[in-house]
Structure formats: structure tokens, C-alpha cells
N, C-alpha and C positions, 0 to 999 in steps of 0.2 A: 593426575587426571588423564583419562584416556582421550583419544582423538575425537571420538563421537561426542563426548561431553564438552570438549573444547569447542567443537563446531556448533553445538547447541548454545553455548555461552556467547560465541561470536554472533550467531544469528539473532539471539535475544538483544544483544547490544545494538546491532545494526537496525533491528526492528524499532527499538525505542528511539534511536536517533532518526531513522527514516520517517517516523510518525510526526516528529516535531520540526524537522528541517524543512527549508523551502523546497517545495516539490514542483510547483507550476507557476509560471509568470505569464500573465495575460497582458498583451499590448493592444488596447482597443484603438480602432481607427474608424473614421466615418467617410472613407473614400474622398471624393472631391470636396466634400463639405468639412473635412477635418479642421481646416484653418478657421472656419466660422465657429465650429463647436468649441475650439480652443479659446476663442474670445468670449462666447456667450456662456458656456458651461464647461470650463476646463476640468472640473472634477469628474465629468462623465468619461473623459479620456485618460484618467489617471491609471498608471500601470499598477497592477495588483499582483502580489505574490502570495501564494497560499502554501501552507503545509497540509498534510493529510488531516491532522486533527483540527487545523484551522478551517478547512473546508467543511468538516462535519459540524463544527461549532456554527459556522455561517449558515449552513442548511437548517439547523435547529432554530437559529435566530430569525430566519426568514420564513419559518413555518413549513419548510419542506421536510417534515418529520419522516415520511416514508423513505426518502432518499438518504437522509441522515442515518437512519437505523440500518438500512441495507449497507451503506458504506462502512459504518461502524462494525457491523457483523463481519464483513469480508476483509476489511483492512486492519482491524484491531483485535476483535475477539477471536476470530478463527485462527490467526497466527499465534496468538498468546496461548490458546487452548492446545494447539498442535505442539508448540514448543514445550508446554507443560507435560503433555503426554510423552513426548520424546524423553524428557529428563526422567520421568517416572519409569519409563520402559528400560532405560539404561541401568537402573538400579535393581531391576527384578532378577531373581535367581530362578524362579519357577517358570518353566517354558510354556505352560498352559496360559498363565497370566500374561506373559510376554507376548504370545501370539494374539491374545484377546486385545491387548493394548494396541498392537500393530494394526489390527482391523479397524479400531476406532480412529487411529491416526490417519489411516488411508481415507476414511470417510470425511474427516475434517479437512485433510490436506487437499481435497479436490477444489477448495475455494482459495487456495494460496495465490494463484496468479490473477484472481479477479480484479484486484486493485491495479495491477500493472496494465491489465486490459482496459480498465476504466480510464486510466490516465491517457492511454493511447486514443481511446474513443473521444475523450474530451478535446484533445488536440485536433483530431480530424474534424470534429464539429466546429470548433472555433475557427479553424483555417477555412472552413467553407462559408463563414459569415461574409456577407457583402461588406465592402468598405476596406478590406485589407487587414482586418484584425488578425493578430497572430498570437500563438502561445508557444512557450518553450519549457521543456522539462528542466528542472533545476537539479542540483546535486543530491537533494533528498530523495528524488525518485530513483536515482541509481543506487543509493544506500539501501533503500527499501527493497529494490530488486536483488541486490547482493544478499540481503537477509533471506529472501525467498530461495535463492540459489544455495545458500548454506544449509537451509532446512531441507532442501532436496537432497543434498549430499548426505545429510544425516539419515534421511529416509532410505537411500541406497545402502548405506552402511548397515542400518538395522535390518533391512530386507536380506542382506547377505548373511546375517547372523541368525536369521529365523530358525527356530528350533523345531 
């Protein structure tokens, strides 16, 4: 197996793991009233850890269909389609088809970092909540990011082989 296909396989493995692994942990606080909330409604201050697929599922369950679909497109379908195109392109012998596939990949690939950006945005928003709530990235976010980086390396390799 050549290096490019190996990178595609690694990126695919990391993507799958990154989608199900813990990605974000939220530590809710209520400022000076935290101690009262812990007594009255401790479940409101429960620490929550989410995976990317867990967030999408939670959004569907709570009726936030638009956000769930957008997140699913950017974090699941777009990377899967891109990696599929990469795999297909590495098996092509016809340079015209190869270049056509590369154009499609570049179109789909523009959405690759959207999930990483969304995670960063969520953390900034949570940290701006009053009361001291915090959010931390978990190891799944890093695995997902490494998947994106591997797919970028594949893109660079395929671009250098453009015919």
C-alpha cells in the first residue's frame, strides 16, 4: 500500500474514533449561587461530556434539527465523502478523471475544519457565560483534528501528483 493510501486509512480510522470519543466536557457553575443550586437541583450542575455524534444526537432529541443537520454535514458527511473521493482518486489511472475527482475533493474539503472551528466557538461561548461555567476539549477533539490534518496531507500529496 502506498503512503497516500496509508494516510487515507489513518485519517479514516482517526475520523471514526474522533466522532465517538469524548470531545467536550462542560462544567456548569452558577457563580455565588452554586452552593444553593447544588442543594436544590444538583442535576443542573452535573458535568456533561459529549462526543461529536453525541452532540448531534442530543440536538435531534431536543428539536434543534437545523443545527444537528449542519453539524452532521460538516463533521460526518463531508469528511467521509472527502476521504472516499481520496481513496477513489488514488486508484485512478486516467489523468482526466483524476483531475476531475481532485476538483470535487477541493470543493468538499473546504468544510473540513468547520467542526474544529465549531468546537472552539462553543468553548468561547461557554466561557463567556456568567457564573464561571467552563468547557474543556477532550482527547476526541484532538483525534478528530489529527484526522483533518492527515486528510490535508493526502490533499497535498495528491496535488503534487496532479497530471
